[in-house]
N, C-alpha and C positions, 0 to 999 in steps of 0.2 A: 922131581915128581916120580912117584913109584906107581907103576901100572900093576894092577893086581893079576891080570891074566894075559898081559901083553896086548899089543895092537899094532896095526900097520895102516899107514895113510900115505897116499901119493897125491901131490898137489902140483899143478902147473903154476909157475910164478913168472913175473916179468924180469926178475933179477936174482939168479941163484946165489950169488955172493952175499947180497944184502939179506936174503932169506936165511941163508946158513947162519949169518951173524945173529939174526933175531932169534931163531930157534935155539941156538947155542946159549945165548945170553939169557933168554926168558924161560926156557924149559930145561936148560942144562944138557941138551943133546950133544953128542960128540960125533964128528964127521968120520964115517967109516970108509967112504969112497967118493971120489969125484971123477967125472969123465966128460969128455966132449966128443961128439960124433966126428968122424973123419971129414965130413963136409961142413962142419961148424954150424949146422942147423939145429942142433940140440945139445943141451948140457944137463947133467944130472949130478945130484949130490944125495948120498944116503947117510942119514944121521940116526943115532940110536942111543938110548939110555933106559935102564930099568925096564926092559921089555917092550918099550915103545920104539917103533921104527918109522921114520918119516922120510919119504923119497920126494925130493924137490926137483922138478923138471922144468926146463925152459925150452920152448920150441920157437924157432925163428918166425914161423907163420901164425903163432897164436896171438890173440887179442883179448882184451877184457870183455866181459859180458856187457858192461856199460857202453863200450865202443860199438859193439855189434847190434845191440838192442837197447838204445838209450831210453825208450819208452817204458821199459820194465821198472817196477818199483822195488823189486827184490828177487833174490835167487829162488824163492818159493814159487815163482811164476814159470820156472823152467824145469822140465823133467830131468832127473839125475840125482846125484847125492844131495840130500837136504841137510843132513846132520852127520856128525862123526864125533866119537868120544872115546874115552877110556874109563875103566873102572879103577878106582884107587881105594886104598885101605882107610885113609883119613882125609875126608873131603874138606873139613875145616882147616887142616894144616895146609893142604894144597891151595885152598882159596887164599889164605894169608900169604903164601909164597908168591902166588900170581899177583896179588895186590901189591906186595912189596917189590915186585919186579916191574911194576907199571904195565901189567898186561890187562888190556881191556876185555872184560867178559860180558857178553850180551845176555 
């Protein structure tokens, strides 16, 4: 995937290793850095390719939105980031790459 102007996104995840594998396989990102906090309560991986940087972070005390507020029907019901994206030169090509990599696009 070729980002036109670059981009950055940080995401909390339940499993850094599984997330690194997904972003590497599906988006072709390469791992630049991995680290664990001295108290083992946080782990981070920084991945990058073609101007896109993704930071994946696990916190020991984090839980999913569904666990904390099961009555919510979607993330649009919570204040905070609602969308994120990148600009690409050839959307049709990227769309085909994502479909070919079994990436679900909503």
